Each structure stands twice: as structure tokens, then as C-alpha cells.
C-alpha positions, 0 to 999 in steps of 0.5 A, a space after each residue: 696298118 697303122 696298127 701294125 707299125 704301131 706295134 713294131 714300133 713298141 716292141 722295137 722301142 721296148 726292146 732298146 730300153 731293155 738292152 740299155 739296162 741290161 748293159 748298164 747292169 752287165 758292164 760295171 758287174 764284168 769290171 767289177 769282177 774281173 778288178 776282184 780276180 786281178 787282186 788275187 793276191 790281195 784276196 786269197 790270204 783274207 778268204 783263207 781268214 774268212 773261211 777259217 772264221 766261218 768254219 772254225 772246226 769242220 771234220 775233214 777225212 783224214 786219207 788222200 783217196 779219190 772222192 767219189 764221182 756220180 753215177 746214175 742207177 736205172 730203176 730196171 732192165 729195159 731202162 737204157 738211161 735215166 736224165 738228171 740234172 735237170 738240163 741246168 748244166 754242171 759247173 762250179 760256179 764260184 762268184 768271182 769274189 770266191 775265186 779271188 780268194 784263190 792264188 793260182 800260179 800263172 799257167 796253172 788251171 783254173 781253180 773251177 777245174 781243180 775243184 769241178 769234180 765235188 762241185 758236179 756232185 754238189 749240184 745234184 745234192 742241191 737239185 736231187 739230194 732232198 728227194 731222193 736220200 732225204 739230205 739237208 743242204 747242211 748234208 751237200 755242204 758237208 760233202 762238198 768240202 770232203 769231196 774238195 779236201 780229197 780233190 786238193 789232195 790229188 791235184 797236189 799229187 798231180 803237181 808234185 808228180 811233175 815236180 818232183 817224180 821220185 822223191 818222197 814226201 817228208 813228214 812236214 811236207 804231209 802236214 804243210 799240205 794236209 793244212 793247206 787242203 783244209 784251207 782250200 776245201 773250206 774257201 770253196 764251200 765258202 765260195 759256193 755258199 756265197 755264189 749259190 747257197 739259194 739254190 739248194 731245192 728243197 721240200 716238193 722243188 727237188 725232184 727224184 734222181 739216184 747219184 750218189 754211189 757212197 749214200 753215207 749220210 742218208 739213213 731214211 729213204 726208199 728206193 724201187 726196182 722192177 722186176 720180171 713176172 710171167 702173165 699170171 703173175 700180172 693177171 694176179 695183181 702183181 706190179 712187178 715193183 720191189 720197194 726197199 727202205 733204206 733205215 740205220 744200216 738196215 733194209 726192208 723189203 716189199 713188193 707191190 700187189 693189189 690187195 686180193 681182198 680189196 682191189 682198191 689197196 696195195 697189199 702190205 708185204 712188208 719184209 723184216 728189216 736185214 742188216 746190211 753186210 759188214 760195215 759197208 755202206 748200204 747202196 741200191 742195187 741194179 739190175 746186172 748179169 751174173 753169167 749161168 743164164 742168171 741175172 740178179 739185183 746187185 750193188 757194188 759197195 764200199 766202206 767209205 771214200 777213205 777205204 777202197 774196199 769193194 763188196 758185191 751184194 745181192 738182193 735176194 728178194 722173193 714174194 710168195 703167199 703174200 709176204 715178202 722176204 729179203 736176203 743179202 748174198 756177197 759175191 753169189 753164186 755163178 760169181 767166183 772172182 770177186 776183186 775186194 779192193 778197187 780204187 775207183 767205183 765201177 760198173 759190173 758190166 756183160 761180157 761175151 766170156 762172163 760177168 765183169 767189173 770195169 773201172 778207170 785206174 791209173 796205168 804206169 808208176 805214180 809220176 807225170 810219165 803215167 796213164 789213164 786207162 780201163 781196168 777189166 776184172 773177169 769175175 769168173 776167171 779173175 783174168 784182168 785186161 788193161 786198156 790204155 785210153 787214148 795212145 798217150 804214153 803219159 797223161 797229166 792232171 789225172 784228177 780231170 777224170 773223176 768229173 764224169 760217170 764212167 758210160 757202158 754202152 750195149 748193143 741190142 743184145 744186151 752185151 757191153 761193147 764199149 765204155 764212154 770216159 768223158 773229161 774236161 781240161 784235155 785235148 786231141 792230137 792224132 788221137 792222143 790225148 793232150 794235157 794243157 797245164 791251164 786246162 784252157 777251153 774246159 768250160 766249151 769243150 769235153 775230151 770223148 773217149 771210146 773204147 772197146 772192151 776187146 783186149 787189143 782194140 785201140 780207143 776213138 778219141 775225139 774233142 767235142 764243142 759241149 758246153 758245161 751247160 750241156 752237161 750231163 750227157 748219157 750215152 743213148 743206143 738208137 734204132 737199129 743201124 742208127 748206131 749210138 749216140 751221146 745225149 744231153 738235155 739243154 733248157 736254151 735260155 735260163 730265166 734271168 736272160 728271158 727277163 731282159 730279153 723279152 724271150 717267149 716261153 717257146 724261144 726258151 724251150 728245152 732242147 734234146 742234144 745229141 752227138 754221134 761218134 763214128 768208129 774212125 773217131 769222127 763226131 756227128 753233132 745232130 741239130 738240137 731237137 726241140 721237145 712237143 708242145 705238151 711239155 713244157 720245161 717243167 718235165 725235165 725237172 723229173 728225169 726223162 728215162 730212156 726205155 727200149 720196148 719190143 715192137 718199137 725200133 727207136 728208143 722211148 722217153 718217157 716224160 713225167 710231171 706233177 702239177 701243184 694243186 693242192 687238192 688234186 695234183 696230176 701225174 702228166 705222162 708223155 711218151 715220145 719217140 727218140 728219132 733224131 729225124 724228126 724235130 720236134 719228137 713224135 709223140 706216141 702218147 699222153 695220159 694223165 692221172 688225178 689223185 685226190 688228197 683229200 681221200 688218200 689222206 684218210 687211208 690206214 697207209 696214211 697214218 703216220 703222215 696224219 700223225 705226224 701232222 698231229 691230224 685226227 678225224 675225229 677231233 673235236 676242235 674243227 680249226 685245229 683239226 682243219 690245220 692239222 689236215 691241211 698240214 697233212 696234205 702239203 706232206 703228201 703232195 710234198 711226198 707226190 712231187 718228189 717220188 721216184 717213177 720207173 718203167 717197165 715191161 709187163 706180159 699180157 699172155 697175148 700180144 706184145 708185152 704192156 708198158 707199165 709206169 709206177 710211181 712209188 710214193 716218197 717213203 710210202 709205198 702201199 699208197 703208189 699206183 701203176 698206170 698200164 698202157 697197150 702198146 699197140 700199132 707203133 703207140 700206146 693206149 690206155 689200159 687200167 690202172 693198179 690199185 683200181 681206186 677211186 682216188 685214182 682218176 687216169 686216162 688218156 690225153 684227147 685235144 688237151 682234156 683227160 678222158 677217163 677210162 675208169 669203170 669205177 669213176 663216180 662223176 664225169 669230168 674233163 680236166 685241161 692239160 694246159 696249167 695256168 701260168 700260174 701253176 707253171 712258175 710254181 712248178 717250175 722250180 727255177 733258181 
């Protein structure tokens, strides 16, 4: 009893000391921040001078087109959504000093709301850009200032629509606006650099998530897409995955297939490099329905943010006799009426009357009385439908709609039925969208519009109490009869809070948030769902995938994590059912694959990695050889940690299709592997790994240990699933 009392007193004393230190630290910071921002009239001119001094000759776009908004690229037809963002929220986190650089009129919106669309893309670039597109921090920062410049032009356009609805700008006004937006963009870049420049995830700290609809700065990266195969193709060793290498305005394709002459390797089936059509930006494809019973991998390609020209590009990829061929077809049959111009980057949709292009658009003239809507272009008949958002005859500050991805909802048959539009800085009033000029509450509330894609059907509009820390949100179709919801991931407590509050790891777990939107517009917030014990916060560094599987009513979430071991890293794989009625989520299977880097690095497919590190297996200088080998192994580990994982269905010719989880090595698809899981009795069991190589040791995890199932394993070993505290800290990649 006395021992327990001493423990309680010690805990209480330490807690008091922590909160005293916390108070002493935070109160001066808050007072200082308030003082600095209150002196914006003084700091704003200085900020403009300082930004011009630090960035004296940044190039700026000469146009006033709207900047691109992020979108996700599901890698397979069975993938509902890929939940990127690492659960860290999205915002324009300008520090107080950075905000003091901007002098805003009384009653106008916060500068962080003005430039939030630019900051959202910048956040995703910092977290996923290096792994996905090879972006450097300079690439992300340059894209931020170009986007901020365009956002400034959009904000000025909205302000002018209120002040002078009909008046055209004079040449002098255009020049003043152009120079002012140059200055504002430089200040945004300077402010973000002061507040979060250290947040860039480089090397193995970055994770793969496709978010950029116009990757114009990316010229050397690999993406993978699943394609449908027959039981015979699966039995012959085809993985059902194409890998595409984008390099200097051309693309090379490669089907992943086990080498029939050596089952421990993948076949080298690369196609010739094919130039991208026209002068458009090479863009990743997604599986789309074209009508006439045909589906294909399609890309919506633009010439750049400066130009609204649009091209529909089909990836005509084929694999035969051990070789892959690739051709690009623009506006392919059976499409008949492809629009060649679109102000906003839209999405293709599968409708009852044919394929369509859905995109955001302005409704009405360029004035304060204009509204926002969805444009729906039938790609067979060229019929155009405009859906006005809400019951509002006019919506101000329309640039605020550029913050989030346009989301499309599908029914159980795969047809798109609704579009979801998300925005901050708005409110609702009896179904109408209200635009408070100051945008108050945008950090804590989100406007949600669920618009039917049937002509004449009204939309449902609501405002949800979703904080910026809960962004981004994704549309998920739940089990039959359960409807649809907006889903997001959120880390409960950031690390600096844990440091002061003493929060335990269990208390700072990741939460899955779900929001239902009923047909009458009322929202239902489900209690946050905790993740099961095998999953810690490192499992959301790599974006989880929500997929549909035959025989399982609820969607399945596939979670992955690559450990930090420098010799034998492992891919951890956990599958859970997305059942809102259960917390934590029920686990359907846990698996692990050990990856022997020392064996992989000597393979022929790893030649370029060895050459880059100057590692020669037969070198005489043992010390130089060992140093070069360590460098090559480090590069190989980085590529595994930044690899892409995709989920697809694999027919077996017997019962329900197997589940295939393919991990494509960053830059080197021939070193990839696929774990095949048997779908039975509402769960999954380990079946095999392809290729059947000794450097892949895979199996199910039982009672925290790996049970190897490979016939070619040379030793029986078990590997603890639980990582040491040091490993967990190194793999979390926290800011």
C-alpha cells in the first residue's frame, strides 16, 4: 500500500512540474505571437523587403490561371481510396512572424485561408514528394511560390468582383496586381520556410503517395498499376501489375512476371521508351470505364497550370511472348467527344448514360453574384450538365473551393452516383452556402456538399466540425446497407505534447474518423475508431489502402510498414475490416516478409545501384569495397522504404480470388515482389510469395512471431513482430 502511495505521489509531483514548465514556456510564446501580429502594420513592409532580399529573382508565371489541387491515383480497380497525408492534417502553418508579414484589412480572411490550397500541396510535397516523384525541397518550395502567386491572383479577382463588378482592369492595375502578388508569394515562401522548412521528408523518411495531377518537375520516377489477368495467366507467373517508368517526357512499361527460366527472378520485359503525346505533361493513369464494356488506364493530361488545354491519354499496354509493348492513344474509341479545354482538373466518371468528365466550375459571370457548380460532360454525346452547388444564387470567395480533392462516390455496381465537394471558410444556412468574408471558423469546420450526378437532383449541404488536423478526408463506401462516409486518419497527440504531458504511446495512438452524411443533409459523427494493437503510428506513414473484396461485406484496410533494419528489413502487412461498429478494428490477418539486402544487392537487376555506389564485388581493396557495399545497401534500404505497395485481385481458378499485395521497389521494378493471400472464411491465410526467391522470407504472424511458409527457406527462424523502442522511434519519421 505504501509503495503504491509513493508511486501515485511521484506521478502527481512530476505531472505538476511538467505543467509548470509547460505554462512558463507557452504563455510567453503566446504573448509574443500576439504582440508580433498586432504590429503587422510595421512588419508587413519589412517582410516584403526581406522576402525580396532573400528571393531576389524567382521566376513567376505570367498567367492568372488557378493552381492545381491535389488528387489521389488509386492503383487498382478494387481500390476505393488511398489515405495519404500521414495523419498529420493539412494547413498553412505560417508562424506568427510569418503572419506579421501580411497586412490584411479589418474583417477580411486570414492569410492562411487565402493561401491554404497552395499550402496543402506543399504539405503533401514535403511528406510524399521525394519518395513518389523524386522532388527535392527546392522543387516543393518553387511549386509553393508559383501556386501562391496564382492563388493571390484568384483572391484579387474575387475582391475586384465585389468592389467593381463590371469594370475591367486597366493596364496599370494589372501591373500593380502582378507585382503585389509576386511580393505576396515570396512572403508566403519565406513564412513557410521560417515555420516548417525543417519538416521536409528526404530520403527514406518520405513515403509513396501519388497526389500531383501535373508533375511537371518530375522527370525520373516509377508508378505501378494493376491489370486484370486470367487464372491461366496467374498460373504462368504473371503478377497482374504493370510498372511505368516516366523519364524525360517518355514512358517505358514493364509487366511483372516470374521468369520461366528462373523462378527466383522476375522477367526483364521492358518495352521501348515511348514519347508522351503532344507537349502535354506526362501524367499517371487510373483505371477508368470508357463505355461499350471497355475499361482502360487513362490519364488526364494538361500542358501546365498556365494552360487549360486537356488531353485524354490511354495507356495501351500489352504483354505477349515475354515482352511488353506500350502505345498512347488520345481520346480513344469508344470515347467520341473529349473536351479539349477544362479550367479545372476533373475526374472521369462512370454514368448510366456513358462515361463523363466531372469538374468544378464557376456558374454565372465573373462577378460577386456568380456561384459554384459541377460541370458534367458526357464523353459519348457531348451533352453538358451543370449542377449548382447548394441553393445559393451566389457564392463569394470561390477560390476557397480549390483546397480539397473533388471526390466521386460509387455504388455497389461501380457507377458514380454523387460528387463530394469539400471547402473551408464557408457556412450553411438552410441548405444555402453562406460566405463570411472573414472566413472565421475555417480551422475547425468544413463545408461538405454531396451533389447527385443525376440532372435536376438537388445537393445536400452541411457543415462538419472537422479540424484541419483531420484533413484530408476520403469517401468510403461501407458494407451493404451501411451507406457511405467521409473517412480520415488522425494522430491523437503530436510528439511535443507527449514530451510535456507524459502521454503514453497507447494514449497517442492513431484514430480513424468517420462522418456519415444522410440524404437529408444531416451528418452523423461516429465515435473515433482506434486501431488494433499490431498497428502503431508508423503504419500510417505509408498510406493505407481501402479495398473491396469478394466474400467480405465490409471494406478491407491494408496497412503496411517497412522496418529500419540495415541488413534485413521487413515489410509488415496487416489487414483489418472497416466496420464502424467495432473499435478497435477487427484484424483479418497479419503477415511479414523479411528482405535480405545482402543477397539482393548482388543480383543482376541491382547492377545500377552497385555502380552508383561504386561497389564492385571483386574489388581488391577490402576497406573501400566494404564502404561502397554499405553505401549500396543504404540506397537499397531507402528504395524499399519509399516503395509503392498496391493491392489487386488474383484469380485462382477455384473459389474466391486471392488477394495480391505487390511492393514495387522504387526505381527498380525487377526487384519487386508479391505476397499472395488466400481469401477464406472471412479472413486471410498466407499462400505464397512471387518470385520464390531466398531473399524473400514471408509468412503469417502468429502470436507476434513470423511463421515462414516458404519451401526454399534454408533455416527455420522466427522474427519478433514487435520492434524495439529505438526502431520505432527511427521509423516514425516525426517532425
